[in-house]
Structures are given as C-alpha cells and as structure tokens.
C-alpha positions as CSV (number, residue, x, y, z in Angstrom):
1,X,97.8,112.1,84.0
2,X,99.6,113.9,86.8
3,X,100.4,111.7,89.8
4,X,103.2,111.6,92.2
5,X,103.8,107.6,91.4
6,X,103.2,105.6,88.0
7,X,101.8,101.9,87.6
8,X,104.1,99.8,87.7
9,X,106.4,101.4,90.6
10,X,106.9,99.6,93.9
11,X,105.7,101.5,96.9
12,X,105.2,101.2,100.4
13,X,102.4,102.6,103.1
14,X,103.9,104.7,105.5
15,X,101.7,103.4,108.0
16,X,101.3,99.8,107.7
17,X,104.5,98.9,106.0
18,X,102.6,97.2,102.9
19,X,105.0,97.0,99.8
20,X,103.7,96.0,96.4
21,X,103.8,97.1,93.0
22,X,101.2,99.9,92.2
23,X,98.9,98.1,89.2
24,X,95.9,100.9,89.3
25,X,95.7,104.4,90.1
26,X,92.4,106.3,90.3
27,X,92.0,110.3,90.0
28,X,88.7,111.6,91.3
29,X,87.1,114.8,90.4
30,X,87.7,116.3,93.7
31,X,91.3,116.2,93.2
32,X,92.3,112.8,95.4
33,X,94.4,110.2,93.8
34,X,94.6,106.6,95.2
35,X,96.7,103.6,94.0
36,X,95.8,100.3,94.1
37,X,99.1,98.5,95.2
38,X,99.3,94.5,94.5
39,X,101.9,92.7,97.1
40,X,104.6,90.6,95.4
41,X,103.8,87.5,97.6
42,X,101.8,84.6,97.5
43,X,100.2,82.9,100.9
44,X,98.4,79.7,101.0
45,X,98.7,79.4,97.4
46,X,97.2,82.5,96.2
47,X,98.3,86.4,95.5
48,X,97.1,88.5,98.4
49,X,94.4,90.7,98.1
50,X,95.6,94.4,96.4
51,X,95.1,96.9,98.7
52,X,94.1,100.9,97.7
53,X,96.0,103.8,99.3
54,X,95.5,107.6,99.1
55,X,98.8,109.3,97.4
56,X,100.2,110.8,100.4
57,X,100.4,107.6,102.6
58,X,102.8,106.2,100.1
59,X,106.7,106.2,99.5
60,X,108.5,105.0,96.4
61,X,110.6,102.3,96.8
62,X,111.9,101.2,93.3
63,X,110.5,103.2,89.8
64,X,109.2,101.2,87.0
65,X,109.7,97.7,88.3
66,X,107.0,96.5,85.9
67,X,107.0,99.2,82.5
68,X,103.9,101.3,82.8
69,X,101.5,101.4,79.4
70,X,101.5,104.5,77.3
71,X,97.7,105.7,77.7
72,X,96.0,107.9,75.4
73,X,94.3,110.9,76.9
74,X,91.0,110.3,78.5
75,X,88.1,110.3,76.4
76,X,85.7,111.9,78.9
77,X,86.5,114.9,81.5
78,X,84.9,115.0,84.9
79,X,81.6,116.0,85.0
80,X,81.0,114.9,81.6
81,X,77.2,113.3,81.2
82,X,78.2,109.9,79.4
83,X,75.8,106.6,78.8
84,X,76.9,103.0,78.8
85,X,75.9,101.5,75.5
86,X,75.7,98.0,76.5
87,X,73.2,98.8,79.7
88,X,71.9,102.2,79.1
89,X,73.1,103.3,82.5
90,X,73.6,107.3,82.4
91,X,75.5,109.4,84.8
92,X,78.3,111.7,85.6
93,X,82.2,111.0,85.3
94,X,83.5,111.0,88.8
95,X,86.5,109.0,88.4
96,X,88.9,108.2,85.9
97,X,91.3,104.4,86.5
98,X,94.3,104.0,84.7
99,X,95.3,100.2,85.0
100,X,98.7,98.2,84.5
101,X,97.1,96.5,81.4
102,X,96.5,99.5,79.7
103,X,92.9,100.0,80.4
104,X,90.8,103.2,81.0
105,X,88.0,102.7,83.2
106,X,85.7,105.6,84.4
107,X,83.7,105.6,87.5
108,X,80.1,107.2,86.8
109,X,77.6,108.4,89.4
110,X,74.0,107.8,88.3
111,X,71.8,110.7,88.1
112,X,69.1,108.8,90.0
113,X,69.0,107.9,93.4
114,X,69.1,104.0,94.0
115,X,65.6,102.6,93.9
116,X,67.2,100.1,96.4
117,X,68.5,101.9,99.3
118,X,67.9,105.7,98.0
119,X,71.8,106.1,98.0
120,X,74.1,107.5,95.4
121,X,75.2,104.8,92.8
122,X,78.4,104.7,91.0
123,X,79.4,102.0,88.5
124,X,82.6,101.6,86.6
125,X,82.9,101.2,82.7
126,X,85.6,100.7,80.3
127,X,86.0,103.7,78.1
128,X,85.0,101.9,74.7
129,X,81.5,101.1,76.2
130,X,80.7,104.8,77.1
131,X,79.3,107.7,74.8
132,X,79.2,111.2,75.4
133,X,75.6,112.3,76.3
134,X,76.7,115.9,77.0
135,X,80.1,117.5,78.0
136,X,80.5,119.4,81.4
137,X,79.8,123.0,81.5
138,X,82.7,123.6,84.0
139,X,86.5,123.5,82.5
140,X,88.5,121.2,84.3
141,X,90.4,122.7,87.1
142,X,92.9,121.4,89.8
143,X,90.7,121.5,92.8
144,X,92.6,121.8,96.4
145,X,91.1,119.7,99.3
146,X,90.2,122.6,101.4
147,X,90.2,122.5,105.1
148,X,90.3,124.9,108.1
149,X,92.2,127.4,106.3
150,X,89.5,128.4,103.8
151,X,87.0,128.8,106.9
152,X,86.4,132.2,108.7
153,X,88.7,132.8,111.4
154,X,85.7,132.8,114.0
155,X,85.0,129.2,112.9
156,X,88.4,128.0,113.4
157,X,89.8,126.5,116.6
C-alpha cells in the first residue's frame, strides 16, 4: 500500500483545521487516495462524526499515535470481477479500503444499472466474503489524474 500517511497518524485538514487520527484509508482505481479522520474529542456526550479527506488536503501532525496494523496484500486487484458469497452481488473492484482494526474492504461497482434509479451502484464488502469471478485483463498501473496538460494545445486556455 503506497500512501502519504498511515493509519494511526494524527493529521490536519489544511482548509478547515480539522484534526484527528486517520482510522481508514481508501485507494481508488483511478489513483485517488482518501483518508477517514476521526476527531479525538467528544461533543454532547458522543464522538464527532469522522470526515473523509483527499490526500493533498491533509498534513501530518504526529506519526503513529495509534499503531497501524500489519495488512496482508490485497486479495483482489482493481478491475477484478468479484462476487459476494452471501448476497450474490457481483461487480468490479473499484476501491480498496484499509481500516484501523485491520479489516480490508472492497468497493465493488455492480455491472448492472440500478433498477431503482438507473444509476451506478457501488457496495462495500469485507474481503472474507468475496470470491474471484474473473481477474482483470489489465495489469495494475499507477494512474495520473490528468488535467489540461493532456489536452491538445488548441483546447487549453
């Protein structure tokens, strides 16, 4: 897992000043990494809701305030077709999320549009319940986010 911060690090959002412990990180197939940050305080007798931030928006305050678990390599790759053994839901791996308690969860995009609203449906599953249906045809590669530099000069402003 390649990421700028580790689970268990204390981080700060550069925009809002929100500070907390990174208790999860999600890596998306398009190269984006997001971190879930849990504030270290209680308000009105309950913990504040955790907030998700993209990697460039955070800065490190303290390393490994809480020790990060040792994760096994992911069982599935981005683009693998998988099936949930409990529900039968089938789709393609889009996200791999690592959690402070050592769990790895996969975001799986269904291969059929939702009958409810016609949209794309993504569900998350623990790695222990997923089965490989077919591996991806493409080898995993680091993807860049792109932007104006990839457009023809006549299109750029």
